[in-house]
N, C-alpha and C positions, 0 to 999 in steps of 0.2 A: 504494500500500500504506500502510495506516494505522500499521503497526508499524515502519516504516522512516523514516529521516530523509533527505529529498531535499536537493539542494544549497541550495535556497532556505531550507529549514528550518534547515540548518546555518549559513548566513550569519546568519539572525536569532538563532540560538542564540549565535554568537560575538559579535555586536554587543551582545546583551543581557547576556552574561557580562562583557564588557569594561567597560561603563559602566552600572551598575545604577541610576543616578540619573535617567535619562531616562524620560519618560512611556511611550515604546515599550518600554523595558526592564521597567518596572514592569508594564505590560500583559502582556508576554510571560511573566514569572515568575508573575504572578497566575493566568494561564490554565493554567500547568503545575500549580500547587498546587491550584487549584479543580477537584477531581476530578469533581464532579457538575455543573459548569458552571452554578451558580446565582448566581454573582457574589458569593458569601460564602465566605470561608475559615473553616472550623470547626476546633476542636481535633483532631477526628478526622483531618481532612485533613493538618493540620500534623504530627501524630504519625506518620502514615504515612511521611513523608519524614524526620522526626526519627530514627526507629529506625535507618535506614540510616547516618545520620551518627554515631550512638552506636557502632555496630559499627566504623566506621572509626576513631573516636577511641580506642576500647578497643584496637584492633589496634596503634595507634601509642603505646600506653601513656599516653594523655592522659585526664584526668578530664573526662567530659562534664558539661555543665550539665544539671541536672534539668529535665525537661519542664515541670513546674509553675512553675519559676523562669523559664524561657523564656516561657511563656504570660503570666506576671505582667509581665515586661518589655515584651512586645508590648502588653498592655492599657495599661500606663503610657505607652508611646510613641504609640500610635494613638488611645487613648481612644474605643473603639467605642461605639456606642449600645447594643449588647447585648454585655456582657462575654464575651470569648473568641470572638466571631464578627466577622470583619473584612470589611466590604464594600469593594468596589473603590474607591469614592469616598472612603472613610475613609482607606485606605492612601495613595491618590494625594495627599491633602492634607498628608501628613507630609513635612516637608522634611528 
């Protein structure tokens, strides 16, 4: 079943959640966020996940970072060849 997490999926999730600095972890989370599987994370894909986090932060009475500010920080960190669009290889090279 594609909508369920099996044991192997759960193990990869836990390993990737525990240490996000490994190539395997970066690959795992990139695949989660890359909704159309084109090996580029776009602002649209990022915003899809961002919205859920905003609701959680608001529920906890925390002020969320504006999405445009988050996107600007990502552009400064990754320095993608096309602003706002993050290729797997570009993210992988960030230490």
